[in-house]
N, C-alpha and C positions, 0 to 999 in steps of 0.2 A: 686795301688789304692790311696795312699796318694798324689802322684804327681798330679793326675788328680783332686783331691779335692782342693789342695792348691791355684792355681791361682784365682778361683772364690771367695774363702774365703778371700784372700788378697784384691781382688778388692772390695768386700763388705765392708771390714774394712775401706778402703780408702774413699769410698763413705760416710760411716757413719761418719768418722772423718770430712769430708768436711761439712756435714749437721750440725754436732755439732758446728763447727766454725761459720757457718752462724747464727745458733740459738743463740749462745753466743753473737755475735756482736749485734743482734737485741735486746737481753735482756739488754745489756749494754746501748744501745741507749734509751730504754724505761726507764731504771733506771735514766739515766742522765736527761731526760725530767721530771721525777717525782721529782728529787732533785731541778731542776730549778724552778719547779712549787711551791714547798713548801717554797722556799726562799722569 
C-alpha cells in the first residue's frame, strides 16, 4: 500500500517545490522594483 502511495506523493512535492520557486522569484522581482521605486 505504501509503495503505491509514494510516487504520486513525491511527484506532488516536486510540483509544489517548482511552484514555490516560481513564486519566490516573482516576489523577489516585485521587491526589487519596490526598492528601485523608493530610491
